[in-house]
C-alpha positions as CSV (number, residue, x, y, z in Angstrom):
1,M,0.0,0.0,0.0
2,R,1.3,3.4,-0.9
3,T,1.3,6.2,1.6
4,K,0.5,9.8,0.5
5,I,3.4,12.2,1.0
6,L,2.5,15.1,3.4
7,N,3.3,18.6,2.3
8,S,2.6,22.1,3.7
9,K,-0.5,22.6,1.5
10,D,-2.1,19.7,3.3
11,V,-1.3,21.2,6.7
12,L,-2.6,24.6,5.5
13,K,-5.9,23.0,4.4
14,F,-6.2,21.3,7.8
15,V,-5.7,24.7,9.6
16,R,-8.3,26.4,7.4
17,T,-10.8,23.5,7.9
18,S,-10.3,23.6,11.6
19,L,-10.8,27.4,11.7
20,K,-14.0,27.1,9.6
21,Q,-15.5,24.2,11.5
22,R,-14.5,24.9,15.1
23,G,-13.7,28.6,15.0
24,I,-10.2,28.0,16.5
25,P,-6.9,27.0,14.9
26,P,-5.5,23.6,15.8
27,T,-2.6,23.1,18.2
28,V,0.7,21.5,17.2
29,R,-0.4,18.3,19.0
30,E,-3.8,18.2,17.1
31,T,-2.0,18.7,13.8
32,A,0.5,15.9,14.7
33,N,-2.3,13.5,15.7
34,Y,-4.4,14.3,12.6
35,F,-1.6,13.5,10.2
36,D,-0.1,10.7,12.5
37,I,3.3,12.4,12.6
38,S,5.5,13.6,15.5
39,K,4.9,16.9,17.2
40,S,8.3,18.1,16.0
41,A,7.4,17.3,12.4
42,A,4.1,19.1,12.8
43,H,6.0,22.1,14.2
44,L,8.3,22.1,11.2
45,Y,5.4,22.1,8.8
46,L,3.8,25.0,10.6
47,K,7.1,26.9,10.8
48,D,7.5,26.4,7.0
49,L,4.0,28.0,6.6
50,C,5.2,31.0,8.7
51,T,8.4,31.3,6.7
52,T,6.4,31.5,3.5
53,K,4.2,34.1,5.2
54,T,1.1,31.9,4.6
55,I,0.2,32.0,8.3
56,R,1.6,33.9,11.3
57,V,1.8,33.1,14.9
58,R,0.4,35.4,17.6
59,K,2.7,36.2,20.6
60,S,1.8,36.8,24.2
61,Q,1.4,40.4,25.2
62,D,3.8,40.3,28.1
63,S,6.5,38.1,26.5
64,K,7.8,36.8,23.3
65,R,6.2,33.4,23.9
66,V,3.9,31.9,21.3
67,V,0.3,31.6,22.3
68,A,-1.4,28.2,22.1
69,R,-3.9,28.2,19.2
70,G,-2.2,31.4,18.0
71,L,-2.2,30.6,14.3
72,I,-3.5,33.4,12.1
73,L,-4.2,32.9,8.4
74,K,-2.9,35.6,6.1
75,K,-5.4,37.1,3.7
76,S,-4.9,35.8,0.2
């Protein structure tokens, strides 16, 4: 059986679907569980989407820490 290769477009589609259906973005853990990959791999896919400026990550007001569920889609 052949396994589909995961790419950033698949992860972006998952983020968009999550926002549309639940009103909140997925966490790194939810992304990893959905695609059956490690949390570090999910983090790399999300980081790649940030690098290409497809999404951005919201930071905490009082520090430079990233907020859980802080993914924000860029307007296309």
